[in-house]
N, C-alpha and C positions, 0 to 999 in steps of 0.2 A: 687279762688285758696286756698288750704288748707294750714295750717302752715308748715306742713312737705314739701310740694311742694316748698313753698317760701324758707324754709331752704335749700333745695337741690340746687335750682337755685342760691340763693345768694352765698352759699358756693362754688359752682362750679365757680362762677364768681370770688371770691377771690383767689381761687387756680389758676385759669387762669391768673389772673393779676400777681400773684407771678411768675408763669412760664414765663410770658411775660417780666417781669422786670429782672429775675435773670438767666433763663435757655436759653430761646429763642435767646437772643443777642449772646451767647457763643456756641450755638449748633454746629456749624460748625467748631469750634476750637478743639473740643474733638473727640477722637475715640469713638465708641459705649460703650466700656466697662465701663468707669467711669460714664456714664450716665445711662446705663442699669442696672448695679449691684444694685444700691440703689433702683431703680424702681422694679426690681424683688424680692428684700429682702422685700419691702413694700407689694407686691402682695402675698408674701409667707404667710403673716398674714391673708390672706382672710378666712383661716380655721375658723376665728371668726364668718363667716356668719352661721356656724353651730348653733349659738346662736339662730337663728330663730326657731329651733326645741326644745330648752331647756325651760322646764316649769319654770315660774318665770321670765325669760328674756322677754317674751312677754305676753300679757293678753290673757286668754282664749277666743277662737273664732276666732283667727287670721286665716284667710283662708289657708288651706293646699294647695290650688292651687298656692298660692304665696310662702308659706314657704318652701316647698320641693324643687321646681326648684331653688329658691334663695339660699337656704343652700347648696345644692349639686353642683350647679354651681359655687359658691364661692370655695368650697372645691376642685373641680377639677381644677379650675383656680390656686389655691394655689399650687397643686401638679406640675402643668405644670411650674409655675414659679420656683419652687425648682428644677425641672429637668433641666431647662435652666441655672440656675446659674453656676454650674461648667463648663458647655460648654462655656459661655460667659467669665467666668473668665480665662479659658485657651485659649480663642480665637479659639476655635475648629471650623472646617469647618461647622459642624452641628449647630453651635450656632444660625446663622441667621434664619435657618428653625425653630428651637425651639422656638425663640423669636416670630416669625410670628404666630406659632401655639398658643402659650400662649396668644399673644395679640388679636388675632381674636376671640378665644374662651372666653376670659375674657370680651372683649367689647361686644360681643353678650350676655353674661351672664348679664352684667349690664343693657343693654337695655331691655332684657327679664324681669328681675326682677323689673325694674321701671315700665314697661307696666303692668305686673301682679299685682304689688301693687296697681296701679291705677285702673285697671279693677275690681279687687276684693275688693277695699277700705280697704287695709290692715293697713293704717296709724292709725286708732283710737285704733288698738290692739297691736302697737309696744312695748309699755312698755319700759323697760330698754334698748331694742334693738334699740330704736329711734335714738341713735347716729350714727348707721350704715349708714342709708340713709341720715341723716342730716349732717354728717361730713365726714365719711369714703368714701361713694360712690362719692362724688365730687372730693376727692383726687385722687381716682382710675380712674375716667373718664379723668381727666387732664393728669394723667401719661400715660394712654393708648394713649392719643393723642400724647403725647410727644414721646412714643415708636414708633407710626407709622411714625413720622417725621424722627426719627433716622433710622428706617428700610429703608425709602425711599431716605434719603439723604447720609448717612454716608459711609465712607470707612470701610471695614471690613477686618482688618488684620487677617491672619490665621496662627496660630502657632501649637504647639504640642498638642497631646491629642485628643481623640474622633474624629478622622478623619474618614470621610466616603467618 
């Protein structure tokens, strides 16, 4: 196991423990809105995945087979999260659908990026972008898991705005 993989696994475990201690025991006490809005705001920052394409943020030779799908997958997920925020905030009927789309696309993007980074041995070229898979990806994985739980368990009140 390389160091980046160890960082990813252990950081994911730490975020999962935090979720288990602080969020999961209270998950059924809250409506989706106060849980999902911070998660969507966090994922709105995934535009930072474009860093994989920035000279100086990674070392020369980082495989494009990894960087392009990872960068654009993160960017698309950030846009989907931003689109879902107003719908969730207004408790619109379309909110649940938008969160499902965001969560499926974002989860598949992370699985794809981890797989491509492994297949193409991207970790030695991460440079300053190393913190993304070592810290950021674990937080994103755990929050995607929490979002799936909310989508499957929660009551979804529907109020004004963006009705379909």
